[in-house]
N, CA, C and O of each residue as an XYZ file, in Angstrom:
908
protein
N      63.531     80.671     79.010
C      64.862     80.782     79.615
C      65.298     82.238     79.700
O      65.871     82.670     80.700
N      65.019     82.985     78.640
C      65.416     84.388     78.625
C      64.663     85.182     79.684
O      65.221     86.067     80.333
N      63.358     84.841     79.850
C      62.574     85.563     80.834
C      63.047     85.254     82.245
O      63.099     86.148     83.089
N      63.395     83.987     82.515
C      63.835     83.629     83.853
C      65.167     84.280     84.199
O      65.432     84.571     85.366
N      66.002     84.510     83.201
C      67.277     85.170     83.452
C      67.078     86.621     83.872
O      67.760     87.113     84.771
N      66.160     87.290     83.231
C      65.980     88.719     83.479
C      64.901     89.017     84.517
O      64.643     90.182     84.818
N      64.270     87.981     85.067
C      63.284     88.213     86.116
C      63.921     88.805     87.365
O      63.261     89.517     88.122
N      65.209     88.513     87.586
C      65.878     89.003     88.786
C      66.047     90.522     88.781
O      66.303     91.123     89.825
N      65.905     91.143     87.605
C      66.073     92.589     87.510
C      64.752     93.343     87.615
O      64.738     94.573     87.554
N      63.643     92.624     87.773
C      62.358     93.289     87.943
C      62.224     93.825     89.362
O      62.662     93.194     90.324
N      61.622     94.983     89.474
C      61.431     95.592     90.796
C      60.450     94.753     91.607
O      59.343     94.487     91.140
N      60.835     94.327     92.822
C      59.918     93.500     93.629
C      58.713     94.305     94.088
O      58.789     95.519     94.274
N      57.609     93.610     94.263
C      56.369     94.254     94.704
C      55.775     93.461     95.861
O      55.985     92.254     95.981
N      55.044     94.151     96.694
C      54.316     93.525     97.791
C      52.901     94.063     97.787
O      52.674     95.245     98.043
N      51.936     93.176     97.492
C      50.532     93.567     97.381
C      50.368     94.674     96.344
O      49.590     95.610     96.528
N      51.114     94.546     95.257
C      51.034     95.513     94.170
C      51.787     96.794     94.394
O      51.731     97.689     93.551
N      52.503     96.919     95.519
C      53.244     98.137     95.843
C      54.718     97.903     95.525
O      55.309     96.974     96.076
N      55.338     98.707     94.657
C      56.770     98.520     94.360
C      57.617     98.771     95.599
O      57.379     99.711     96.357
N      58.611     97.907     95.787
C      59.484     97.999     96.953
C      60.822     98.647     96.630
O      61.756     98.570     97.427
N      60.924     99.286     95.466
C      62.209     99.883     95.103
C      62.557    101.041     96.041
O      63.736    101.278     96.306
N      61.559    101.763     96.548
C      61.848    102.845     97.481
C      62.420    102.310     98.793
O      63.276    102.942     99.412
N      61.936    101.134     99.212
C      62.500    100.515    100.413
C      63.942    100.089    100.168
O      64.794    100.220    101.047
N      64.213     99.574     98.959
C      65.588     99.182     98.624
C      66.506    100.399     98.560
O      67.689    100.300     98.888
N      65.975    101.545     98.140
C      66.785    102.758     98.091
C      67.011    103.358     99.477
O      68.035    103.997     99.720
N      66.060    103.152    100.381
C      66.191    103.722    101.722
C      67.026    102.847    102.645
O      67.570    103.336    103.635
N      67.135    101.552    102.330
C      67.841    100.638    103.226
C      69.308    101.006    103.463
O      69.756    100.938    104.608
N      70.084    101.396    102.431
C      71.502    101.711    102.698
C      71.712    102.785    103.741
O      72.667    102.713    104.514
N      70.835    103.788    103.783
C      71.036    104.873    104.744
C      70.788    104.418    106.172
O      71.257    105.059    107.113
N      70.050    103.306    106.352
C      69.811    102.799    107.698
C      70.981    101.988    108.228
O      71.052    101.708    109.425
N      71.910    101.605    107.338
C      73.034    100.765    107.748
C      74.209    101.560    108.279
O      75.078    101.007    108.954
N      74.247    102.847    107.985
C      75.387    103.653    108.409
C      75.172    104.178    109.823
O      74.095    104.685    110.135
N      76.171    104.064    110.673
C      76.006    104.538    112.049
C      75.991    106.059    112.116
O      76.697    106.737    111.369
N      75.188    106.571    113.010
C      75.129    108.028    113.221
C      76.289    108.458    114.103
O      76.687    107.709    114.995
N      76.838    109.640    113.880
C      77.937    110.123    114.741
C      77.497    110.223    116.198
O      76.403    110.694    116.510
N      78.369    109.773    117.063
C      78.065    109.788    118.498
C      78.772    110.964    119.171
O      79.830    111.407    118.723
N      78.179    111.454    120.242
C      78.757    112.575    120.993
C      79.745    112.028    122.034
O      79.493    112.063    123.239
N      80.852    111.533    121.535
C      81.863    110.952    122.414
C      83.237    111.488    122.016
O      83.429    112.037    120.931
N      84.190    111.304    122.946
C      85.552    111.705    122.619
C      86.142    110.805    121.545
O      86.836    111.280    120.645
N      85.869    109.510    121.636
C      86.404    108.547    120.685
C      85.262    107.882    119.945
O      84.284    107.456    120.560
N      85.380    107.791    118.622
C      84.375    107.125    117.812
C      84.622    105.623    117.786
O      85.695    105.150    118.159
N      83.617    104.887    117.342
C      83.773    103.450    117.164
C      84.638    103.172    115.937
O      84.938    104.077    115.158
N      85.032    101.917    115.775
C      85.866    101.552    114.631
C      85.133    101.765    113.316
O      85.739    102.157    112.319
N      83.829    101.506    113.313
C      83.046    101.692    112.082
C      82.990    103.166    111.708
O      83.164    103.513    110.540
N      82.751    104.035    112.683
C      82.717    105.471    112.408
C      84.090    105.988    111.992
O      84.197    106.844    111.113
N      85.140    105.464    112.628
C      86.488    105.887    112.249
C      86.807    105.462    110.824
O      87.397    106.231    110.066
N      86.417    104.230    110.448
C      86.647    103.758    109.083
C      85.831    104.566    108.086
O      86.320    104.895    107.006
N      84.598    104.885    108.437
C      83.752    105.700    107.562
C      84.340    107.086    107.362
O      84.368    107.590    106.239
N      84.808    107.709    108.432
C      85.416    109.026    108.317
C      86.716    108.996    107.520
O      86.993    109.902    106.735
N      87.510    107.948    107.729
C      88.758    107.815    106.965
C      88.483    107.677    105.470
O      89.177    108.277    104.650
N      87.466    106.882    105.117
C      87.130    106.682    103.707
C      86.657    107.986    103.082
O      87.102    108.346    101.992
N      85.764    108.693    103.756
C      85.233    109.943    103.197
C      86.343    110.977    103.053
O      86.391    111.702    102.059
N      87.221    111.047    104.026
C      88.322    112.018    103.966
C      89.248    111.736    102.791
O      89.606    112.654    102.052
N      89.640    110.476    102.608
C      90.526    110.128    101.494
C      89.839    110.289    100.147
O      90.461    110.712     99.173
N      88.563    109.954    100.093
C      87.833    110.076     98.829
C      87.708    111.534     98.404
O      87.964    111.868     97.247
N      87.317    112.397     99.328
C      87.153    113.808     98.977
C      88.486    114.465     98.608
O      88.540    115.289     97.695
N      89.552    114.104     99.311
C      90.855    114.695     98.980
C      91.335    114.253     97.614
O      92.005    115.020     96.923
N      91.008    113.029     97.205
C      91.436    112.534     95.898
C      90.596    113.105     94.762
O      91.126    113.472     93.714
N      89.288    113.178     94.974
C      88.386    113.627     93.915
C      88.462    115.133     93.717
O      88.446    115.603     92.580
N      88.544    115.898     94.798
C      88.396    117.343     94.717
C      89.722    118.090     94.724
O      89.726    119.321     94.695
N      90.840    117.387     94.762
C      92.125    118.088     94.708
C      92.344    118.836     93.394
O      92.943    119.911     93.428
N      91.885    118.323     92.205
C      92.066    119.114     90.982
C      91.110    120.291     90.853
O      91.317    121.151     89.997
N      90.058    120.355     91.689
C      89.040    121.385     91.556
C      89.408    122.623     92.360
O      90.136    122.552     93.350
N      88.890    123.751     91.912
C      89.109    124.987     92.658
C      88.125    125.083     93.817
O      87.373    124.144     94.078
N      88.130    126.207     94.505
C      87.323    126.357     95.711
C      85.833    126.268     95.415
O      85.067    125.783     96.247
N      85.412    126.732     94.236
C      83.981    126.671     93.898
C      83.499    125.237     93.746
O      82.356    124.928     94.085
N      84.356    124.362     93.242
C      83.960    122.964     93.083
C      83.874    122.201     94.383
O      83.231    121.153     94.440
N      84.516    122.709     95.444
C      84.486    122.021     96.727
C      83.103    122.060     97.372
O      82.843    121.316     98.318
N      82.221    122.909     96.878
C      80.862    122.945     97.403
C      80.098    121.661     97.083
O      79.085    121.358     97.715
N      80.588    120.914     96.102
C      79.939    119.666     95.707
C      80.445    118.473     96.518
O      80.009    117.348     96.275
N      81.335    118.682     97.456
C      81.967    117.569     98.173
C      80.937    116.718     98.912
O      80.981    115.490     98.843
N      80.020    117.361     99.611
C      79.022    116.620    100.385
C      78.115    115.805     99.476
O      77.818    114.648     99.771
N      77.673    116.403     98.371
C      76.758    115.717     97.458
C      77.427    114.507     96.811
O      76.859    113.415     96.805
N      78.628    114.693     96.266
C      79.294    113.597     95.572
C      79.775    112.524     96.534
O      79.792    111.348     96.173
N      80.162    112.889     97.736
C      80.560    111.880     98.721
C      79.362    111.022     99.126
O      79.472    109.800     99.228
N      78.220    111.670     99.357
C      77.016    110.910     99.684
C      76.593    110.014     98.529
O      76.160    108.883     98.750
N      76.714    110.509     97.294
C      76.373    109.698     96.126
C      77.307    108.506     96.001
O      76.867    107.410     95.655
N      78.594    108.706     96.278
C      79.560    107.612     96.210
C      79.216    106.513     97.221
O      79.190    105.335     96.866
N      78.957    106.881     98.449
C      78.620    105.891     99.473
C      77.298    105.198     99.139
O      77.144    103.995     99.355
N      76.356    105.965     98.616
C      75.050    105.407     98.242
C      75.195    104.352     97.155
O      74.632    103.264     97.275
N      75.940    104.657     96.095
C      76.130    103.711     95.006
C      76.942    102.499     95.454
O      76.634    101.369     95.075
N      77.973    102.730     96.255
C      78.764    101.611     96.770
C      77.891    100.630     97.538
O      77.992     99.417     97.354
N      77.039    101.160     98.394
C      76.196    100.294     99.220
C      75.159     99.558     98.387
O      74.936     98.365     98.591
N      74.526    100.250     97.454
C      73.534     99.599     96.603
C      74.169     98.496     95.757
O      73.609     97.407     95.632
N      75.328     98.775     95.183
C      75.974     97.790     94.314
C      76.405     96.548     95.079
O      76.226     95.430     94.597
N      76.969     96.733     96.261
C      77.461     95.585     97.021
C      76.327     94.802     97.680
O      76.383     93.574     97.742
N      75.297     95.497     98.173
C      74.165     94.779     98.757
C      73.431     93.956     97.705
O      72.842     92.924     98.027
N      73.461     94.399     96.462
C      72.797     93.652     95.398
C      73.463     92.335     95.063
O      72.881     91.521     94.345
N      74.675     92.099     95.564
C      75.362     90.829     95.330
C      74.953     89.757     96.326
O      75.282     88.586     96.140
N      74.240     90.139     97.383
C      73.785     89.152     98.353
C      72.640     88.331     97.766
O      71.892     88.835     96.928
N      72.489     87.081     98.188
C      71.384     86.251     97.661
C      70.018     86.816     98.034
O      69.833     87.376     99.115
N      69.083     86.660     97.135
C      67.688     87.069     97.339
C      67.566     88.563     97.625
O      66.744     88.984     98.438
N      68.372     89.339     96.965
C      68.289     90.791     97.087
C      68.031     91.401     95.718
O      68.170     90.743     94.687
N      67.656     92.656     95.733
C      67.370     93.396     94.503
C      68.364     94.548     94.387
O      68.616     95.265     95.355
N      68.921     94.715     93.197
C      69.900     95.771     92.946
C      69.228     96.910     92.190
O      69.000     96.779     90.987
N      68.903     98.016     92.841
C      68.231     99.113     92.122
C      69.090     99.704     91.004
O      68.548    100.220     90.026
N      70.431     99.638     91.129
C      71.291    100.245     90.114
C      71.374     99.429     88.839
O      72.083     99.825     87.914
N      70.675     98.301     88.754
C      70.552     97.611     87.465
C      69.405     98.185     86.636
O      69.194     97.769     85.497
N      68.665     99.138     87.203
C      67.566     99.785     86.479
C      68.090    101.036     85.783
O      68.590    101.956     86.432
N      67.973    101.062     84.465
C      68.466    102.202     83.690
C      67.744    103.485     84.072
O      68.346    104.559     84.082
N      66.457    103.383     84.386
C      65.683    104.581     84.735
C      66.257    105.245     85.992
O      66.353    106.471     86.058
N      66.634    104.443     86.981
C      67.190    105.012     88.203
C      68.545    105.654     87.941
O      68.815    106.753     88.424
N      69.401    104.976     87.179
C      70.727    105.525     86.893
C      70.641    106.807     86.074
O      71.412    107.741     86.294
N      69.707    106.853     85.134
C      69.528    108.077     84.368
C      68.948    109.187     85.243
O      69.261    110.360     85.041
N      68.107    108.827     86.212
C      67.565    109.835     87.125
C      68.656    110.422     88.007
O      68.522    111.552     88.478
N      69.724    109.684     88.239
C      70.864    110.220     88.976
C      71.806    110.999     88.055
O      72.327    112.046     88.439
N      72.022    110.492     86.849
C      73.034    111.061     85.957
C      72.570    112.376     85.326
O      73.326    113.347     85.300
N      71.350    112.416     84.823
C      70.898    113.586     84.053
C      70.848    114.860     84.900
O      71.401    115.872     84.469
N      70.219    114.870     86.078
C      70.190    116.137     86.840
C      71.571    116.619     87.262
O      71.839    117.820     87.231
N      72.466    115.690     87.660
C      73.798    116.111     88.090
C      74.619    116.631     86.911
O      75.323    117.633     87.032
N      74.524    115.945     85.774
C      75.234    116.433     84.578
C      74.676    117.793     84.157
O      75.438    118.700     83.825
N      73.344    117.937     84.171
C      72.728    119.196     83.761
C      73.121    120.322     84.719
O      73.282    121.468     84.298
N      73.274    120.003     85.991
C      73.683    121.021     86.959
C      75.088    121.525     86.663
O      75.351    122.721     86.791
N      76.012    120.619     86.261
C      77.364    121.066     85.912
C      77.355    121.937     84.663
O      78.096    122.917     84.584
N      76.519    121.586     83.684
C      76.442    122.383     82.462
C      75.873    123.772     82.755
O      76.409    124.777     82.287
N      74.796    123.827     83.523
C      74.198    125.119     83.869
C      75.172    125.961     84.683
O      75.235    127.179     84.520
N      75.922    125.315     85.548
C      76.912    126.035     86.345
C      77.965    126.683     85.453
O      78.360    127.827     85.675
N      78.422    125.934     84.432
C      79.406    126.491     83.512
C      78.845    127.624     82.676
O      79.525    128.626     82.455
N      77.604    127.479     82.204
C      76.984    128.538     81.399
C      76.702    129.782     82.234
O      76.685    130.891     81.699
N      76.486    129.619     83.510
C      76.152    130.764     84.357
C      77.392    131.564     84.743
O      77.357    132.794     84.748
N      78.481    130.881     85.064
C      79.642    131.569     85.622
C      80.722    131.877     84.580
O      81.431    132.874     84.709
N      80.854    131.044     83.564
C      81.871    131.298     82.539
C      81.369    130.771     81.199
O      81.812    129.736     80.701
N      80.436    131.516     80.641
C      79.771    131.063     79.420
C      80.740    131.010     78.237
O      80.615    130.139     77.377
N      81.703    131.933     78.186
C      82.660    131.924     77.081
C      83.522    130.657     77.105
O      83.745    130.024     76.073
N      83.988    130.310     78.268
C      84.811    129.103     78.409
C      83.985    127.853     78.107
O      84.491    126.913     77.494
N      82.725    127.833     78.530
C      81.875    126.668     78.285
C      81.582    126.491     76.804
O      81.601    125.370     76.296
N      81.312    127.591     76.108
C      81.037    127.496     74.668
C      82.291    127.236     73.860
O      82.207    126.755     72.730
N      83.473    127.551     74.427
C      84.721    127.313     73.701
C      84.998    125.833     73.496
O      85.774    125.475     72.610
N      84.383    124.963     74.291
C      84.572    123.520     74.124
C      83.970    123.020     72.809
O      84.386    121.984     72.291
N      83.001    123.748     72.271
C      82.354    123.305     71.050
C      83.231    123.530     69.818
O      83.033    122.882     68.791
N      84.194    124.442     69.916
C      85.015    124.779     68.757
C      86.445    125.048     69.208
O      86.735    126.140     69.696
N      87.342    124.080     69.057
C      88.744    124.308     69.459
C      89.389    125.409     68.632
O      89.011    125.648     67.485
N      90.349    126.063     69.223
C      91.037    127.160     68.552
C      91.863    126.623     67.381
O      92.483    125.564     67.477
N      91.859    127.371     66.279
C      92.625    126.980     65.097
C      91.940    125.974     64.207
O      92.594    125.375     63.354
N      90.643    125.763     64.371
C      89.915    124.807     63.538
C      89.743    125.360     62.126
O      89.344    126.514     61.970
N      90.033    124.567     61.094
C      89.800    125.036     59.719
C      88.335    125.376     59.488
O      87.441    124.728     60.030
N      88.108    126.382     58.691
C      86.743    126.872     58.460
C      85.789    125.795     57.943
O      84.660    125.730     58.429
N      86.182    124.932     56.970
C      85.233    123.914     56.494
C      84.809    122.915     57.571
O      83.740    122.312     57.470
N      85.638    122.738     58.598
C      85.326    121.748     59.635
C      84.518    122.316     60.799
O      84.111    121.574     61.693
N      84.287    123.615     60.792
C      83.597    124.237     61.926
C      82.194    123.653     62.141
O      81.885    123.265     63.268
N      81.314    123.567     61.103
C      79.974    122.991     61.360
C      80.027    121.550     61.841
O      79.256    121.148     62.712
N      80.950    120.769     61.263
C      81.051    119.347     61.645
C      81.487    119.208     63.101
O      80.924    118.412     63.852
N      82.501    119.993     63.493
C      83.000    119.905     64.858
C      81.964    120.362     65.878
O      81.863    119.788     66.962
N      81.200    121.385     65.538
C      80.162    121.855     66.459
C      79.110    120.759     66.669
O      78.653    120.537     67.790
N      78.732    120.081     65.585
C      77.746    118.997     65.704
C      78.304    117.847     66.538
O      77.610    117.306     67.399
N      79.560    117.474     66.282
C      80.179    116.358     67.019
C      80.297    116.687     68.505
O      79.978    115.853     69.353
N      80.752    117.894     68.821
C      80.909    118.271     70.223
C      79.561    118.380     70.930
O      79.452    118.061     72.113
N      78.536    118.831     70.206
C      77.202    118.896     70.807
C      76.681    117.503     71.124
O      76.118    117.270     72.194
N      76.873    116.567     70.178
C      76.439    115.182     70.421
C      77.206    114.580     71.588
O      76.616    113.919     72.442
N      78.518    114.803     71.632
C      79.323    114.248     72.728
C      78.926    114.829     74.077
O      79.026    114.149     75.099
N      78.473    116.088     74.090
C      78.031    116.702     75.340
C      76.738    116.064     75.833
O      76.611    115.731     77.011
N      75.784    115.897     74.924
C      74.484    115.375     75.346
C      74.491    113.865     75.552
O      73.550    113.319     76.129
N      75.531    113.186     75.093
C      75.594    111.744     75.288
C      76.246    111.389     76.621
O      76.246    110.222     77.014
N      76.792    112.362     77.311
C      77.478    112.086     78.583
C      76.565    111.466     79.637
O      76.937    110.450     80.223
N      75.383    112.032     79.907
C      74.536    111.387     80.927
C      74.075    110.002     80.516
O      73.919    109.120     81.360
N      73.852    109.802     79.201
C      73.478    108.474     78.725
C      74.606    107.477     78.959
O      74.363    106.338     79.357
N      75.842    107.909     78.711
C      76.987    107.028     78.948
C      77.137    106.703     80.422
O      77.474    105.574     80.777
N      76.889    107.686     81.291
C      76.968    107.439     82.730
C      75.969    106.368     83.166
O      76.327    105.415     83.858
N      74.718    106.536     82.754
C      73.686    105.592     83.168
C      73.846    104.215     82.554
O      73.703    103.205     83.244
N      74.145    104.165     81.246
C      74.260    102.881     80.565
C      75.476    102.110     81.061
O      75.411    100.888     81.193
N      76.584    102.794     81.338
C      77.795    102.106     81.820
C      77.524    101.395     83.132
O      77.878    100.227     83.297
N      76.900    102.092     84.059
C      76.619    101.490     85.361
C      75.626    100.340     85.227
O      75.816     99.283     85.829
N      74.572    100.540     84.444
C      73.562     99.502     84.274
C      74.139     98.271     83.586
O      73.920     97.149     84.042
N      74.877     98.467     82.492
C      75.374     97.338     81.706
C      76.385     96.504     82.487
O      76.337     95.276     82.435
N      77.290     97.144     83.203
C      78.307     96.390     83.940
C      77.696     95.561     85.064
O      78.070     94.403     85.253
N      76.770     96.134     85.801
C      76.153     95.384     86.890
C      75.242     94.286     86.363
O      75.214     93.184     86.912
N      74.496     94.580     85.299
C      73.609     93.570     84.729
C      74.400     92.393     84.165
O      74.024     91.240     84.380
N      75.481     92.664     83.452
C      76.303     91.595     82.885
C      76.906     90.722     83.988
O      76.942     89.498     83.859
N      77.375     91.343     85.065
C      77.947     90.571     86.162
C      76.920     89.670     86.835
O      77.208     88.514     87.143
N      75.717     90.202     87.065
C      74.671     89.389     87.688
C      74.266     88.226     86.781
O      74.024     87.119     87.262
N      74.191     88.472     85.483
C      73.835     87.397     84.552
C      74.913     86.315     84.526
O      74.588     85.128     84.499
N      76.176     86.698     84.533
C      77.254     85.712     84.540
C      77.221     84.862     85.808
O      77.387     83.644     85.748
N      77.008     85.499     86.941
C      76.931     84.748     88.201
C      75.749     83.778     88.166
O      75.864     82.640     88.620
N      74.628     84.225     87.634
C      73.448     83.367     87.535
C      73.707     82.171     86.625
O      73.340     81.047     86.969
N      74.322     82.391     85.489
C      74.582     81.307     84.536
C      75.591     80.306     85.091
O      75.378     79.097     84.998
N      76.685     80.796     85.666
C      77.719     79.896     86.179
C      77.209     79.112     87.377
O      77.503     77.923     87.498
N      76.450     79.746     88.266
C      75.909     79.023     89.417
C      74.895     77.970     88.977
O      74.846     76.887     89.560
N      74.090     78.267     87.966
C      73.152     77.273     87.439
C      73.896     76.093     86.824
O      73.491     74.942     86.990
N      74.993     76.384     86.109
C      75.785     75.310     85.515
C      76.418     74.436     86.591
O      76.444     73.213     86.452
N      76.929     75.040     87.660
C      77.528     74.257     88.747
C      76.486     73.382     89.427
O      76.786     72.248     89.799
N      75.272     73.884     89.597
C      74.211     73.100     90.236
C      73.795     71.928     89.363
O      73.549     70.836     89.876
N      73.711     72.133     88.054
C      73.298     71.068     87.149
C      74.382     70.005     87.017
O      74.071     68.817     86.924
N      75.656     70.416     87.007
C      76.764     69.476     86.815
C      77.130     68.699     88.071
O      77.860     67.712     87.984
N      76.643     69.118     89.237
C      77.052     68.477     90.492
C      76.732     66.978     90.541
O      77.619     66.208     90.909
N      75.513     66.510     90.192
C      75.278     65.052     90.225
C      75.874     64.302     89.030
O      76.062     63.087     89.093
N      76.170     65.016     87.949
C      76.666     64.353     86.744
C      78.186     64.265     86.725
O      78.740     63.183     86.533
N      78.855     65.375     86.920
C      80.320     65.441     86.883
C      80.798     66.279     88.061
O      80.977     67.489     87.924
N      81.006     65.655     89.216
C      81.375     66.429     90.409
C      82.669     67.223     90.253
O      82.788     68.331     90.777
N      83.639     66.655     89.533
C      84.911     67.367     89.370
C      84.709     68.655     88.570
O      85.203     69.719     88.943
N      83.980     68.537     87.476
C      83.697     69.721     86.659
C      82.848     70.717     87.454
O      83.030     71.929     87.332
N      81.920     70.200     88.269
C      81.100     71.084     89.088
C      81.954     71.835     90.110
O      81.712     73.011     90.378
N      82.955     71.154     90.682
C      83.854     71.819     91.622
C      84.650     72.919     90.937
O      84.805     74.010     91.485
N      85.157     72.636     89.737
C      85.888     73.658     88.993
C      84.979     74.833     88.626
O      85.398     75.990     88.653
N      83.726     74.515     88.284
C      82.764     75.577     87.980
C      82.470     76.422     89.216
O      82.338     77.642     89.125
N      82.366     75.756     90.386
C      82.153     76.499     91.629
C      83.355     77.386     91.953
O      83.195     78.495     92.462
N      84.560     76.890     91.655
C      85.750     77.713     91.854
C      85.719     78.935     90.935
O      86.060     80.044     91.345
N      85.303     78.711     89.685
C      85.138     79.831     88.754
C      84.093     80.816     89.259
O      84.255     82.027     89.108
N      83.012     80.298     89.864
C      81.967     81.155     90.411
C      82.509     82.014     91.555
O      82.163     83.190     91.672
N      83.352     81.426     92.392
C      83.946     82.182     93.490
C      84.823     83.316     92.968
O      84.755     84.439     93.468
N      85.645     83.021     91.963
C      86.494     84.057     91.382
C      85.657     85.119     90.686
O      85.983     86.305     90.738
N      84.580     84.696     90.036
C      83.698     85.648     89.359
C      82.991     86.547     90.372
O      82.761     87.726     90.099
N      82.647     86.003     91.533
C      82.015     86.805     92.574
C      82.971     87.873     93.094
O      82.577     89.020     93.306
N      84.246     87.484     93.299
C      85.237     88.476     93.712
C      85.393     89.570     92.659
O      85.514     90.751     92.982
N      85.389     89.149     91.386
C      85.493     90.131     90.303
C      84.284     91.051     90.284
O      84.420     92.248     90.031
N      83.114     90.510     90.545
C      81.904     91.325     90.519
C      81.873     92.309     91.693
O      81.350     93.416     91.562
N      82.430     91.910     92.834
C      82.549     92.846     93.953
C      83.448     94.018     93.560
O      83.144     95.175     93.849
N      84.569     93.692     92.893
C      85.464     94.763     92.433
C      84.765     95.658     91.414
O      84.928     96.878     91.445
N      83.987     95.059     90.509
C      83.261     95.844     89.508
C      82.236     96.762     90.181
O      82.080     97.915     89.780
N      81.543     96.256     91.195
C      80.551     97.071     91.899
C      81.205     98.287     92.555
O      80.646     99.383     92.532
N      82.385     98.095     93.138
C      83.081     99.213     93.774
C      83.625    100.186     92.727
O      83.509    101.402     92.872
N      84.222     99.626     91.670
C      84.854    100.470     90.653
C      83.818    101.290     89.895
O      84.052    102.462     89.599
N      82.675    100.685     89.578
C      81.660    101.410     88.812
C      81.069    102.568     89.607
O      80.762    103.615     89.037
N      80.908    102.395     90.903
C      80.447    103.519     91.728
C      81.479    104.638     91.724
O      81.130    105.815     91.637
N      82.745    104.266     91.818
C      83.814    105.278     91.809
C      83.886    105.979     90.458
O      84.048    107.198     90.403
N      83.767    105.219     89.364
C      83.843    105.808     88.020
C      82.683    106.769     87.789
O      82.864    107.824     87.181
N      81.506    106.418     88.263
C      80.335    107.283     88.104
C      80.588    108.652     88.736
O      80.342    109.687     88.116
N      81.081    108.646     89.972
C      81.331    109.904     90.672
C      82.549    110.623     90.090
O      82.568    111.852     90.019
N      83.563    109.864     89.677
C      84.757    110.475     89.101
C      84.431    111.227     87.814
O      84.922    112.337     87.608
N      83.619    110.643     86.955
C      83.249    111.319     85.714
C      82.425    112.580     85.995
O      82.581    113.595     85.315
N      81.553    112.509     86.994
C      80.815    113.718     87.364
C      81.744    114.806     87.849
O      81.529    115.981     87.552
N      82.786    114.433     88.599
C      83.739    115.440     89.063
C      84.536    116.017     87.899
O      84.892    117.195     87.920
N      84.822    115.202     86.883
C      85.524    115.718     85.703
C      84.638    116.694     84.914
O      85.117    117.708     84.406
N      83.339    116.371     84.821
C      82.409    117.302     84.162
C      82.320    118.597     84.965
O      82.227    119.685     84.397
N      82.350    118.469     86.272
C      82.310    119.667     87.118
C      83.600    120.479     86.965
O      83.566    121.710     86.977
N      84.721    119.798     86.823
C      86.011    120.491     86.664
C      86.043    121.331     85.395
O      86.682    122.383     85.362
N      85.356    120.874     84.349
C      85.321    121.634     83.100
C      84.512    122.915     83.210
O      84.686    123.836     82.412
N      83.626    122.973     84.199
C      82.667    124.081     84.245
C      82.831    124.987     85.440
O      82.017    125.891     85.626
N      83.864    124.785     86.275
C      84.080    125.690     87.411
C      85.458    126.285     87.306
O      85.854    127.079     88.160
């Protein structure tokens, strides 16, 4: 039973070839390319409106140097949104349920913000390890705690995204299985279970959107500390 529950998170293969790269490339094929016209289509207008509002909200606290990350973080936001929502469709694979993929996204971006801070304002970056006015006996302890909290950030980014999506998929799988089993035995209970499944699906859609936003928001906060 445990294996069948977690089989849905295994990377699909075709003739021994992993298809995770195809799953990662699919979202970029769904977005329309800008057209050379006076008026854009409704999809392009909605896409432009979303990107404009997202960048203005995320990058308003940042200075001019942080605005160079707008293209990267906006593309990452759309990428995660698409992967998370497409993974809710039946018979699909969600790459963001793989911890390795999420860590491959989190670690380089987090490391880039840290290197950026050490390169441009090393004094300010090192000041985070020891707040001003710290008692002398607490200095070694605080340095160790702040160092651990710094290096745990990419792990928290990857694990948060993986755990939330995995838990939601498991709940949907369990509730849908219960509704299918109860249908011939207790139709009323099966109907209530199906109603619960519908509400859980709506909640999981919200979680997929929110987790993509939180991932990018935390990266922007790490960037704000270092620019």
